[in-house]
C-alpha positions in Angstrom: -3.8 133.5 -4.4 -5.1 130.4 -6.3 -2.5 128.2 -4.5 -3.3 129.5 -1.1 -7.1 128.9 -1.8 -6.4 125.3 -2.9 -4.2 124.6 0.0 -6.9 125.9 2.4 -9.5 123.8 0.7 -7.3 120.7 1.1 -6.8 121.4 4.7 -10.5 121.9 5.3 -11.2 118.6 3.5 -8.6 116.8 5.7 -10.1 118.3 8.8 -13.6 117.1 8.0 -12.3 113.6 7.4 -10.4 113.6 10.6 -13.6 114.8 12.6 -15.5 111.9 11.0 -12.9 109.4 12.0 -12.7 110.7 15.6 -16.5 110.5 15.9 -16.4 107.0 14.7 -13.7 106.1 17.3 -15.8 107.8 20.0 -18.9 105.7 19.1 -16.7 102.5 19.1 -15.2 103.3 22.5 -18.6 103.9 23.9 -19.7 100.5 22.8 -16.7 98.9 24.2 -17.2 100.5 27.6 -20.8 99.4 27.7 -19.7 95.8 26.8 -17.0 95.8 29.5 -19.3 97.0 32.2 -21.7 94.2 31.4 -19.0 91.6 31.2 -17.6 92.9 34.5 -20.9 92.4 36.2 -21.2 88.8 34.9 -17.8 88.0 36.1 -18.5 89.0 39.6 -21.8 87.1 39.8 -20.9 83.9 38.1 -17.2 83.1 38.3 -16.4 79.6 36.9 -13.5 77.5 37.9 -10.9 76.9 35.3 -10.6 73.2 34.3 -7.2 72.3 32.9 -7.2 70.6 29.5 -6.0 67.0 29.1 -2.9 66.6 27.2 -3.1 63.8 24.7 0.2 62.3 23.7 0.5 60.4 20.4 2.4 57.2 20.3 4.9 57.2 17.5 5.2 54.3 15.1 8.4 52.2 15.2 10.3 52.8 12.1 10.4 49.9 9.5 13.5 47.8 9.0 14.3 49.7 5.8 14.2 53.1 7.5 16.5 51.9 10.3 19.0 50.4 7.8 18.9 53.7 5.9 19.5 55.7 8.9 22.5 53.5 9.8 23.9 54.0 6.3 23.4 57.8 6.3 25.1 58.2 9.7 28.2 56.5 8.8 30.9 58.5 7.1 33.1 55.7 5.8 30.3 53.2 4.9 28.9 50.2 6.7 29.1 46.5 6.0 26.4 44.0 6.3 27.8 42.6 9.5 27.6 46.1 11.1 24.1 46.6 9.9 23.0 43.3 11.4 24.5 44.2 14.7 22.9 47.7 14.9 19.4 46.7 13.9 17.1 46.2 16.9 15.3 43.2 15.5 18.4 41.1 15.1 20.0 39.5 12.1 18.0 39.1 8.9 
């Protein structure tokens, strides 16, 4: 009997909390509906044209001579001599 009474009390407590939650959700939905109707009226009366945003491209810095030489060395599997490095660098021989 005591277990049944406790379980019924727990169920009633859960039902009360669920009713409170549903009431909160109903109030929230009511507020959202009012906001949407006002926004809908505004959109019909004052529609604005969409202006595309400008795309800004950044110019990259040219890599330094040290960086280019390191890239050449790291790419080669067998190693690179000074003559090959001088040929592959864009600024010419050093």
